[in-house]
C-alpha positions as CSV (number, residue, x, y, z in Angstrom):
1,M,-16.4,82.8,59.8
2,I,-18.3,79.8,58.5
3,F,-19.5,79.4,54.9
4,L,-22.5,77.1,54.3
5,T,-23.8,76.1,50.9
6,R,-27.2,74.6,50.0
7,R,-27.7,73.0,46.5
8,E,-31.1,73.0,44.9
9,R,-32.2,72.1,41.3
10,F,-34.9,73.4,39.0
11,N,-35.8,72.9,35.4
12,A,-36.9,75.9,33.4
13,A,-37.4,77.2,29.8
14,H,-36.3,80.7,28.6
15,R,-35.4,82.7,25.6
16,L,-32.6,85.2,25.3
17,F,-33.8,88.1,23.2
18,R,-34.6,91.8,23.0
19,K,-38.2,92.3,21.8
20,E,-37.2,95.5,19.9
21,W,-34.7,93.5,17.8
22,S,-35.5,91.4,14.8
23,D,-35.2,87.6,15.0
24,D,-32.1,87.9,12.8
25,K,-30.5,90.4,15.2
26,N,-31.4,88.3,18.2
27,F,-29.9,85.2,16.6
28,E,-26.7,87.2,15.7
29,V,-26.3,88.2,19.4
30,F,-27.8,85.3,21.3
31,G,-27.4,82.4,18.9
32,K,-29.7,79.4,19.2
33,C,-30.6,80.6,22.7
34,S,-32.9,83.2,21.0
35,N,-35.1,80.4,19.5
36,P,-38.7,82.0,19.4
37,N,-40.0,78.6,20.7
38,W,-37.8,78.7,23.8
39,H,-35.3,76.2,25.1
40,G,-34.7,74.8,28.6
41,H,-32.0,73.8,31.1
42,N,-31.7,71.6,34.1
43,Y,-30.3,74.3,36.5
44,E,-28.4,73.8,39.6
45,L,-28.5,76.5,42.2
46,F,-25.9,76.9,45.0
47,V,-26.7,79.4,47.8
48,T,-23.8,80.1,50.1
49,I,-24.3,82.0,53.4
50,K,-21.7,83.1,55.9
51,G,-21.7,83.9,59.5
52,D,-20.7,82.8,63.0
53,T,-22.0,79.7,64.6
54,S,-24.6,80.0,67.3
55,D,-23.4,79.0,70.8
56,E,-26.9,77.6,71.4
57,T,-27.2,75.4,68.2
58,G,-23.8,75.3,66.6
59,F,-25.5,76.4,63.3
60,V,-24.8,79.4,61.1
61,I,-28.4,78.8,60.0
62,N,-30.5,75.7,60.3
63,L,-30.2,73.9,57.0
64,K,-34.0,73.2,57.1
65,T,-34.6,77.0,57.4
66,L,-32.2,77.8,54.5
67,S,-33.8,75.0,52.3
68,K,-37.3,76.4,53.1
69,I,-36.3,80.0,52.1
70,V,-34.7,78.8,48.8
71,R,-37.6,76.5,48.0
72,E,-40.4,78.9,48.8
73,R,-38.8,82.1,47.4
74,I,-37.1,80.5,44.3
75,I,-37.6,76.9,43.4
76,D,-41.4,76.9,43.7
77,K,-41.5,80.0,41.5
78,M,-39.0,78.8,38.9
79,D,-39.2,75.1,38.6
80,H,-40.9,73.9,35.4
81,K,-41.7,77.4,34.4
82,N,-40.9,79.8,31.6
83,L,-38.5,82.3,33.1
84,N,-39.5,85.0,30.6
85,I,-43.3,84.6,31.2
86,D,-44.1,82.9,34.5
87,V,-41.5,84.3,37.0
88,E,-42.5,87.7,38.4
89,F,-39.1,88.6,39.7
90,M,-37.6,88.0,36.2
91,A,-40.1,90.3,34.4
92,G,-38.5,92.7,32.1
93,K,-35.0,91.1,32.3
94,I,-33.1,89.2,29.7
95,T,-33.0,85.8,31.3
96,T,-29.2,85.2,31.1
97,A,-27.7,83.1,33.9
98,E,-26.1,86.3,35.1
99,N,-29.5,88.0,35.5
100,I,-31.0,84.9,37.1
101,A,-28.3,84.9,39.8
102,I,-28.7,88.6,40.5
103,A,-32.5,88.2,40.7
104,I,-32.2,85.2,43.0
105,W,-29.9,87.2,45.3
106,N,-32.3,90.0,45.5
107,E,-35.2,87.7,46.3
108,I,-33.5,85.9,49.2
109,E,-31.0,88.4,50.7
110,A,-33.4,89.9,53.3
111,D,-34.7,86.5,54.4
112,I,-31.2,85.3,55.0
113,K,-30.3,88.5,57.0
114,A,-33.3,87.9,59.2
115,Y,-31.4,84.8,60.6
116,D,-28.3,86.8,61.6
117,C,-26.2,85.6,58.8
118,H,-25.2,87.0,55.4
119,L,-25.7,85.9,51.8
120,H,-22.2,85.3,50.4
121,C,-22.8,83.8,46.9
122,V,-25.5,82.7,44.5
123,K,-24.1,80.3,41.9
124,V,-26.3,79.2,39.0
125,V,-25.1,76.3,36.9
126,E,-26.8,76.4,33.5
127,T,-24.9,73.6,31.8
128,E,-22.0,71.4,32.7
129,N,-19.8,73.9,31.0
130,N,-21.3,77.2,32.1
131,S,-21.9,78.6,35.6
132,I,-22.3,82.1,37.1
133,E,-21.3,83.2,40.6
134,Y,-22.7,86.4,42.0
135,Y,-21.4,88.0,45.3
136,G,-23.9,90.9,45.6
């Protein structure tokens, strides 16, 4: 079994909040991340796939193919966007790093399977001190 990881980067704004809560309650739970005027991160995204190598190519998946999937399905939709407002697959979700990782997994899993390999992990690095890993 081979594990292959592709790193991508995107910049995005978001706000952690529940609209049914007051600003004070949101601040109590989410701290400064609940700023009504948003805040942003320079995210790193690591997508790890697993599978067997092809006898024909020696690849688990062509890295160009993996990069294209991640760019078209995720980066193009999230980079320099407001995750709460602009990203359809984040609609109705609190934009925590946890929920971002789960949503990314759901967006790309079928595309990865189409190439006879499996999504193993989606890792979202929000800050140099905070990252999330989701294994499906």
